[in-house]
C-alpha positions, 0 to 999 in steps of 0.5 A: 429360152431367154429373150433378146431383151434379157440378153441386153439387160444382162450385158447392160448390168455389167457394161452400163454404157454399152450400145447393144444389138441383139439378134435371135438367129434361129427364133429359138431364143437360144442362138444369138448374135450380139454386137456390143459397143462400150468405152469399157473395151478401150485398152483391152485386147479382143479376147478380154473384151469378149470376156467381159461380155461372157461374164455378163452372160455367164449364168444364161450360158452355164444353164444353156439358156443360151446355147450359141453366141456369136459376138462382136465387140468395138470401142466406140471409136472402133464402131465409128470406123466400122460403121463409116466403111 
C-alpha cells in the first residue's frame, strides 16, 4: 500500500515541474489513476512520456505496492487545450 502523496512525491522527484493529480481508484492504496502535466514531455511520444512516469514509480510497481496504474500525460500546452474543451 502506498499513499497518493507518496505517488506524487515519487513523480515530482523525477519531474520537478510536473503538475500531478493522483486518484486512488479503489481506496486500497494500490490502484491509481494519475494525470501528469510536465514540460519535460515536450517533443516526446506518448509512450516515451509514460516511460518517464513509470520510471519514477519503478520501485513501487516492481514491489507491487502499486498494482494498477491508469496514466494520462500532457505537455502544458496540450493540457490547456484539453482543459478548454
